Each structure stands twice: as C-alpha cells, then as structure tokens.
C-alpha positions in Angstrom: 1.4 17.7 2.4 -1.9 18.7 1.1 -3.0 18.1 -2.6 -3.7 21.5 -4.2 -6.3 21.7 -7.0 -5.6 24.5 -9.5 -8.4 26.9 -10.2 -10.2 26.9 -13.5 -8.2 29.0 -16.0 -9.6 31.9 -18.1 -12.2 30.5 -20.5 -13.6 27.8 -18.1 -16.6 28.9 -16.2 -17.1 27.5 -12.8 -20.6 26.7 -11.4 -20.4 26.4 -7.6 -24.1 25.6 -7.3 -25.6 22.2 -6.4 -22.3 20.3 -6.1 -24.0 17.4 -4.4 -26.5 17.0 -7.3 -23.7 17.3 -9.8 -21.7 14.6 -8.1 -24.8 12.3 -7.7 -25.6 12.5 -11.5 -22.0 12.1 -12.6 -21.5 9.1 -10.3 -24.7 7.4 -11.3 -23.6 7.3 -15.0 -20.2 6.0 -13.9 -21.9 3.4 -11.8 -24.1 2.2 -14.8 -21.1 2.0 -17.1 -19.0 0.0 -14.6 -22.0 -2.1 -13.5 -22.3 -3.3 -17.1 -18.7 -4.5 -17.1 -19.1 -6.8 -14.0 -22.5 -7.9 -15.0 -21.2 -9.1 -18.3 -18.4 -10.9 -16.4 -21.0 -13.1 -14.9 -23.0 -13.6 -18.0 -19.8 -14.7 -19.9 -20.4 -18.4 -19.7 -24.1 -18.3 -20.7 -23.3 -16.1 -23.6 -20.6 -18.6 -24.8 -23.2 -21.5 -24.4 -25.8 -19.7 -26.6 -23.5 -18.8 -29.4 -21.2 -21.8 -29.1 -18.1 -19.6 -28.9 -14.8 -20.6 -27.5 -13.0 -18.5 -24.8 -10.7 -16.8 -27.2 -13.7 -15.5 -29.4 -15.8 -14.8 -26.3 -13.1 -12.6 -24.8 -13.9 -10.0 -27.5 -17.2 -9.2 -25.7 -15.0 -7.6 -23.0 -12.0 -6.6 -25.2 -14.1 -4.9 -27.9 -15.6 -2.6 -25.2 -12.2 -1.9 -23.5 -10.3 -1.3 -26.6 -12.7 1.3 -28.2 -13.2 2.9 -24.8 -9.5 3.2 -24.1 -8.7 4.6 -27.5 -11.6 7.3 -27.6 -11.3 8.5 -24.0 -8.5 11.0 -24.8 -9.9 12.6 -27.9 -13.4 12.6 -26.4 -12.1 14.4 -23.5 -10.5 17.0 -25.8 -13.8 17.5 -27.5 -15.6 17.8 -24.2 -13.2 20.4 -23.2 -13.9 22.4 -26.3 -17.5 21.9 -27.1 -19.0 21.5 -23.7 -18.9 18.8 -21.1 -22.7 18.8 -20.4 -23.6 18.2 -24.2 -20.9 15.5 -24.4 -22.1 13.9 -21.3 -25.7 13.7 -22.5 -24.7 12.4 -25.9 -22.5 9.7 -24.6 -25.2 8.7 -22.1 -27.8 8.4 -24.8 -25.5 6.4 -27.1 -24.5 4.0 -24.3 -28.2 3.4 -23.4 -29.2 2.9 -27.0 -26.4 0.5 -27.7 -27.3 -1.4 -24.5 -30.7 -2.2 -26.2 -29.0 -3.2 -29.4 -26.8 -5.6 -27.4 -29.7 -7.2 -25.8 -31.2 -7.9 -29.3 -27.9 -9.3 -30.9 -28.6 -12.3 -32.9 -25.0 -13.7 -32.8 -21.6 -13.2 -31.1 -20.1 -10.8 -33.5 -23.2 -8.5 -33.6 -22.9 -8.4 -29.9 -19.2 -7.6 -30.1 -19.9 -4.7 -32.6 -22.6 -3.2 -30.3 -20.4 -3.5 -27.3 -18.0 -1.3 -29.3 -20.8 1.1 -29.9 -21.6 1.1 -26.1 -17.8 1.9 -25.6 -18.0 4.9 -27.7 -20.8 6.4 -25.6 -18.9 5.3 -22.3 -15.8 7.1 -23.9 -17.6 10.3 -24.3 -19.6 10.4 -21.0 -16.6 9.5 -18.8 -14.2 12.3 -19.3 -17.0 14.9 -19.6 -18.4 13.7 -16.3 -15.1 13.6 -14.5 -14.1 17.0 -16.1 -17.4 18.5 -14.6 -16.3 17.2 -11.1 -12.9 18.9 -11.5 -14.2 22.3 -12.8 -17.8 22.8 -11.8 -17.3 22.1 -8.1 -15.7 24.3 -5.5 -12.0 23.6 -5.1 -12.5 22.1 -1.6 -15.0 19.6 -2.8 -13.1 18.3 -5.9 -10.8 15.8 -4.5 -13.6 14.3 -2.4 -15.9 14.1 -5.3 -13.3 12.3 -7.4 -12.8 9.7 -4.6 -16.5 9.2 -4.4 -16.6 8.7 -8.2 -13.9 6.1 -7.9 -15.7 4.4 -5.1 -19.0 4.5 -6.9 -17.2 2.6 -9.8 -15.8 0.1 -7.4 -19.2 -0.5 -5.7 -20.5 -1.4 -9.1 -18.1 -4.3 -8.9 -19.8 -5.5 -5.6 -23.3 -5.5 -6.8 -22.6 -6.4 -10.5 -22.1 -10.1 -9.8 -25.2 -10.4 -7.7 -27.3 -8.5 -10.2 -25.8 -10.2 -13.0 -26.4 -13.7 -11.4 -30.1 -12.9 -10.8 -30.7 -11.4 -14.4 -28.8 -14.3 -16.2 -31.2 -16.7 -14.6 -33.8 -15.1 -16.8 -31.5 -14.5 -19.7 -28.0 -13.1 -20.3 -29.9 -10.3 -22.4 -31.2 -8.8 -19.4 -27.8 -7.7 -18.2 -28.0 -5.1 -21.2 -31.7 -4.2 -20.9 -31.2 -3.1 -17.2 -29.2 -0.1 -18.5 -32.2 1.3 -20.4 -34.3 2.6 -17.3 -31.0 3.6 -15.5 -29.8 5.5 -18.6 -33.1 7.3 -19.2 -33.3 8.5 -15.6 -29.7 9.6 -15.5 -30.3 11.5 -18.9 -33.3 13.4 -17.5 -31.5 14.3 -14.3 -28.3 15.4 -16.1 -30.3 17.7 -18.3 -31.6 19.4 -15.3 -28.6 19.7 -12.8 -25.5 19.8 -14.9 -23.8 23.1 -15.8 -22.5 23.7 -19.4 -18.7 24.1 -19.1 -16.2 24.2 -21.8 -12.6 25.6 -22.5 -12.9 28.3 -25.0 -9.2 28.3 -25.5 -9.1 24.9 -27.1 -9.5 25.5 -30.9 -8.2 22.4 -32.7 -9.7 19.0 -33.2 -7.6 16.1 -31.7 -5.4 14.3 -34.2 -7.5 11.6 -36.0 -4.5 9.7 -37.2 -3.0 9.5 -33.7 -6.4 8.2 -32.5 -6.6 5.6 -35.3 -3.0 4.5 -34.5 -3.9 4.1 -30.8 -6.9 1.9 -31.8 -4.7 -0.3 -34.0 -2.0 -0.8 -31.4 -4.6 -1.8 -28.7 -6.4 -4.1 -31.0 -3.3 -5.8 -32.4 -1.7 -6.4 -29.1 -5.1 -8.0 -27.7 -5.5 -10.1 -30.8 -1.9 -11.4 -30.7 -2.1 -12.4 -27.0 -5.6 -14.1 -27.4 -4.7 -16.0 -30.5 -1.0 -16.5 -29.8 -1.5 -20.1 -28.5 -3.7 -21.0 -31.4 -1.3 -19.3 -34.0 1.9 -20.4 -32.2 3.8 -17.7 -30.4 6.6 -17.6 -32.8 4.4 -18.0 -35.9 4.3 -15.5 -38.6 0.8 -14.4 -37.8 1.6 -13.8 -34.1 4.8 -12.0 -34.8 3.1 -9.8 -37.6 0.4 -8.9 -35.3 2.8 -7.8 -32.5 4.7 -5.9 -35.2 1.6 -4.1 -36.3 1.1 -3.1 -32.6 4.6 -1.7 -32.4 4.0 0.4 -35.6 0.8 1.7 -34.2 2.5 2.7 -30.9 5.3 4.3 -32.8 3.0 6.3 -35.1 1.0 7.4 -32.0 4.1 8.6 -30.2 5.4 10.6 -33.2 2.0 12.1 -33.7 1.9 13.2 -30.0 5.3 15.0 -30.4 4.8 16.6 -33.8 1.0 17.2 -34.4 -0.2 20.7 -33.5 -3.3 19.2 -31.8 -2.0 15.8 -30.4 -4.4 13.3 -28.8 -2.5 13.8 -25.6 -0.7 16.9 -24.8 2.9 16.0 -24.0 2.9 18.7 -21.2 0.8 16.4 -19.1 3.6 14.0 -18.7 6.0 16.6 -17.3 4.4 16.0 -13.8 6.0 13.0 -12.2 3.1 12.1 -10.0 0.9 12.0 -13.0 3.3 9.7 -15.0 3.8 7.3 -12.1 0.1 7.2 -11.3 -0.8 6.2 -15.0 2.0 3.4 -14.9 0.6 2.2 -11.5 -3.0 2.2 -12.8 -2.0 0.4 -15.9 -0.4 -2.4 -13.9 -3.1 -2.5 -11.2 -5.9 -2.7 -13.9 -4.1 -5.4 -15.8 -4.4 -7.6 -12.6 -7.9 -6.3 -11.9 -9.0 -7.0 -15.4 -7.9 -10.7 -15.2 -8.9 -11.6 -11.6 -12.7 -11.1 -12.0 -13.1 -13.3 -15.1 -10.7 -15.8 -13.7 -12.7 -16.4 -10.6 -16.1 -16.3 -12.6 -14.6 -19.0 -15.0 -13.3 -21.1 -12.1 -16.6 -21.0 -10.2 -18.8 -21.7 -13.2 -16.2 -24.3 -14.6 -14.4 -26.5 -12.3 -16.4 -25.6 -9.3 -19.6 -26.2 -11.1 -21.6 -23.3 -9.7 -24.7 -22.1 -11.3 -24.6 -18.4 -12.5 -26.7 -17.2 -9.6 -24.6 -19.0 -7.0 -21.4 -17.9 -8.7 -22.7 -14.3 -8.6 -23.4 -14.6 -4.8 -20.0 -16.2 -4.3 -18.1 -13.4 -6.0 -20.0 -10.6 -4.1 -18.1 -10.7 -0.8 -14.8 -9.5 -2.3 -16.1 -6.4 -4.1 -18.2 -5.7 -0.9 -14.9 -5.1 0.9 -14.1 -2.3 -1.6 -16.4 0.6 -0.4 -15.6 0.4 3.4 -11.8 0.0 2.8 -12.1 2.9 0.3 -13.4 4.9 3.3 -10.6 3.7 5.5 -8.1 4.6 2.8 -9.7 8.2 2.6 -8.9 8.6 6.3 -5.4 7.1 6.1 -4.6 9.5 3.0 -4.6 12.4 5.3 -1.6 11.0 7.3 0.1 8.4 4.9 1.9 9.3 1.7 -0.2 8.3 -1.3 2.5 6.1 -2.7 2.8 4.0 0.4 -0.9 3.6 0.7 -1.5 2.5 -2.9 1.6 0.1 -2.5 0.0 -1.5 0.6 -3.3 -2.0 -1.3 -1.5 -3.5 -4.2 0.5 -5.9 -2.0 -2.7 -7.0 -0.4 -4.1 -7.7 -3.9 -1.1 -9.7 -4.7 -1.3 -11.6 -1.4 -5.0 -12.5 -2.1 -4.0 -13.8 -5.6 -1.4 -15.9 -4.1 -4.1 -17.4 -1.6 -6.3 -18.3 -4.5 -3.4 -20.0 -6.3 -2.5 -21.9 -3.1 -6.1 -23.1 -2.7 -6.6 -24.2 -6.4 -7.6 -27.9 -6.5 -10.0 -30.0 -8.3 -12.1 -30.4 -5.1 -13.2 -26.8 -4.5 -14.1 -25.7 -1.0 -15.2 -22.1 -1.2 -14.9 -21.2 2.4 -11.3 -22.1 2.7 -9.9 -22.0 -0.8 -11.6 -19.1 -2.5 -13.2 -16.6 0.0 -10.1 -15.8 2.1 -8.1 -14.7 -1.0 -11.0 -13.0 -2.5 -11.7 -11.0 0.7 -8.0 -9.9 0.7 -8.1 -8.8 -3.0 -11.3 -6.7 -2.2 -9.6 -5.0 0.7 -6.5 -4.2 -1.4 -8.6 -2.8 -4.3 -10.5 -0.6 -1.8 -7.4 0.9 -0.4 -5.5 1.3 -3.7 -7.9 2.3 -6.6 -9.6 5.5 -5.2 -6.3 7.0 -4.1 -4.6 6.2 -7.5 -7.4 7.9 -9.4 -7.7 10.9 -7.2 -3.9 11.5 -6.9 -3.5 11.4 -10.7 -6.2 13.9 -11.4 -6.6 16.2 -8.6 -3.7 18.6 -9.6 -4.7 18.9 -13.2 -5.2 22.5 -14.7 -8.9 23.1 -15.3 -8.4 23.5 -19.0 -7.0 20.0 -19.2 -9.4 18.4 -16.7 -11.4 16.2 -19.1 -8.3 15.4 -21.2 -6.0 14.5 -18.4 -8.6 12.4 -16.7 -9.1 10.6 -20.0 -5.4 9.7 -20.0 -5.8 8.1 -16.6 -8.9 6.2 -17.7 -7.2 5.1 -20.8 -4.4 3.5 -18.8 -7.2 2.0 -16.7 -9.0 0.5 -19.8 -5.7 -0.6 -21.5 -5.0 -2.5 -18.2 -8.3 -4.3 -18.5 -7.6 -5.2 -22.1 -4.2 -6.6 -21.3 -5.6 -8.4 -18.3 -8.3 -10.3 -20.2 -6.0 -11.0 -23.1 -3.1 -12.3 -20.9 -5.6 -14.3 -18.8 -6.8 -16.0 -22.0 -3.1 -16.5 -23.1 -2.1 -18.0 -19.7 -5.1 -20.3 -19.4 -4.5 -21.5 -23.0 -0.8 -22.0 -22.5 -1.1 -23.8 -19.1 -4.4 -25.5 -20.1 -2.8 -28.6 -21.7 -2.5 -30.3 -18.3 -5.3 -32.5 -17.3 -6.0 -30.8 -14.1 -7.8 -27.4 -14.7 -6.4 -26.2 -11.3 -2.9 -26.2 -12.9 -4.1 -23.6 -15.6 -5.8 -21.3 -13.0 -2.9 -21.5 -10.6 -0.6 -20.1 -13.4 -3.2 -17.3 -14.0 -3.3 -16.3 -10.3 0.5 -16.3 -10.1 0.4 -14.0 -13.0 -2.0 -11.7 -11.3 -0.1 -11.7 -8.1 3.1 -10.6 -10.0 1.3 -7.9 -11.8 -0.1 -6.4 -8.6 3.3 -6.6 -6.9 4.7 -4.6 -9.9 2.0 -2.1 -9.4 3.0 -1.8 -5.7 6.6 -1.1 -6.7 5.7 1.7 -9.2 3.3 3.3 -6.6 6.2 4.7 -4.6 6.7 7.2 -7.6 3.5 8.8 -6.8 4.6 11.8 -4.8 2.9 13.8 -2.0 -0.1 12.8 0.0 -3.7 12.8 -1.0 -5.7 14.9 1.3 -9.2 16.3 0.8 -10.5 19.4 2.6 -13.9 18.1 2.1 -15.9 15.6 4.0 
C-alpha cells in the first residue's frame, strides 16, 4: 500500500523549483535546533557546577525549552499557514539565533532558563513553517522522502551533538550556545534566497490564545509536579495541587478545541486513525528518548567519573547508529507495514534499555556494560523515528500541513518534557539507596517499559510508508 500525499488545496501556491535546495535549508535549521538539545545534555553537569544548582532545578534548562516549544508549535503552525511559511521560518530562525547569544551570556541559572524559553519560541515558529514548506512546496513525489530526510537529519544531530558538546564544554559550556550564531546566520541568508513564500489564504482567524495558555499551564504544571514530587512528598498538598492545576489546564484546552471557532488544534485532524495512533506512539517513544540521553550522560559523568569530552565520545556510538538504520528503515518501509516497523524499532529500544539496566554496577566497564545496550538503542531509534514522523504527516491536506506537523512535534516535545521530568522523579525516588546503580537501574527499567508501550501502540499506525522518491 502506497502512502498518498494530497495536493495543495486552492489558496496554497506550490513552488516545484529547487526542491533539493529547499530541503537542504529546512533540514539545516532543524539540525541546528536539535543539535542544541543534545549539546546541552552534555553540558548539563558543567552548568550545574558553575551555578551550584541541584538536579531538580537544573532540569528546567531542558524542560523550559521543551514546554514552551511544545505549547507554541500548534499556534505557530496556524500562523505560518495563514501569514506565510517563509516569513515565519525567517523570524523563528532569527529569534533562535539571538536567544542563543543571550543564553551564552546568562549570569545565573534562571536567566539561562528564561532565555532557553525564548530560544524555544524561535524553534516553535521555524519548525512547523519549515516542515510545512516541505509538505507543500515540493512536488508530491518528493515530499515523503523529504520528511524522512528531515527526521533523519534531526536524529543525526543526536550523533554529533555529544561529541561537539564535549569538545566545546572543555572550553566552556557557554560555547554550546555560541556555536548556533554562525550556523543561524548562514541558514538565514540561504533561506532568504531559496525558500518560496507559501501561505493558506483560506485561514482567516487567529488561533485561540486561551487554549494556548491552557496548554502551557498544563505542560508546566505536570513537569513541576513530577520534578518536585519527591521534595514536596507525592501525597502532599503542593504536589496534588499542582497535578490538579495540570488537569484543569488540560480540561480547558479540550473544551476550547471543541468550542472555539479557531481552535489551537482542528479536531478534524484527529478523525484520521493513523494520525492519532502516530501521535500516541511518538509521545511514548519520545518520553523514553527524552529520558535515555540525560540518564546516560549523568551516569557517565557521575558514577563512571568520565570527563565531559570523554563522556561525549562515549555517547556518540549509539546515535551514530541512527542514520544508517534510518536508511535501512526507509528500504524496509516499501515492503513492511509502518506499524510493524515502528514496533520493531521500539522493541529494540526497550531491549537496549534493559541491557543498560542489567549492566549497571558501581564498577563501570563501558565496553561490556554501556556500549552494547547503547548501540541497540541507536538501532531502534533509527528504525522507528523517521517512519513515525513521515507516516503521521505524509497524508495531511496542504492547508493543514504546518498545523498538523506541529501537532506531531508537540507530541514529540511533550514526550521530552515527560521523559526528563520522570527521569528526575525516578532518580530521586530510587536515589536513597547507597549504591547509585540502584537508582539508574530503576530509570532504565522505566525507559524500557515506556518504549515497549510505544511498540504496542505502533500497531495502530495503518498502511505502509512508501516513498516514490529516492
């Protein structure tokens, strides 16, 4: 069964020219945004040492970015559909680059957290605009392949991020943000030259601001309760009240979607079963993904005693498995149902996490206790992630391209938020034991269980992903 991509509807102009240049520019910006995430993971310990911050507070360097990014992706996608994907892409790229400079100059932790949130605003604007351009500006035969390249590019950032980050942090953790400036400037100049200006003239209303605010409150409250639950006591008034606030935010968000004339998310998007199941699968997968990287970084730089540079080199082999096995997955996707392929990748992910848990001990031997599980996790990510993203977005109508892709990326970012928050909660809960391996073993069991859950939901993704492009 071949995945069909709907043609752009009336009101959306298609530009078939220079598809390779368009793909390169969009993927370059995606690479920069994702590279920043993984470079910051490696810089985590050094940032904490400079600012004297505990893990629960330090986690907001990751969570502030992910929460704002996830909450703004959908309304930013709607605005890009209406007012132009090229202007949105350029504005987001400029803001991300400027905020990176501000992060590098941050004088204390909470200033850094704030500017990470500003970075996320820029990323939230450029991401759906860029993916929307791939889904509407390219010829139909090139779109699915371009989306897979976009997903693989983001994954490749995970491979080089730890090594780049390890080298930069040897100078200073501030360099992990400064590196974005030349990349951002170059991408901006190229985008001005090659990207077409596409918009959906049928979209006339602004997205619901109250629904957007409710989404931010819900994400932030869930993360805060999970991160602080151990400190506040899980049954304490502060924890229960924060979870209650999150529930109210979710309820308001759902009501606004159903009743507002211009909802943040069009309910019609969720009438496609493959889209719904793909989002659930992405959410679970990225919860495991968001937890596994910082867990390994914290283990290597903590109990294992590795320097930042050595830890970065030690992390690199797993992510390096992602691009080649993404290519393998692309070939298999022409013959294997998408759900089965994604499930297989997630089961490998779960198996790799179990290998990490089995090897956890106070006497770390990298080659036998970390590397095997880490390589298996990389293989699983390579098989699963590009197929999930392309299957979720390839059938979207052109008028909803940026908005629909933003929904998928919101699920992705929410998964990262939950992954980091739950990792902090699990390490805090299990960390009372004298042996640190006990805490990390629990964390890797949690990651394995979440990846296995993603494998189960993957079977709801119908059809096969097949590209007609090379």
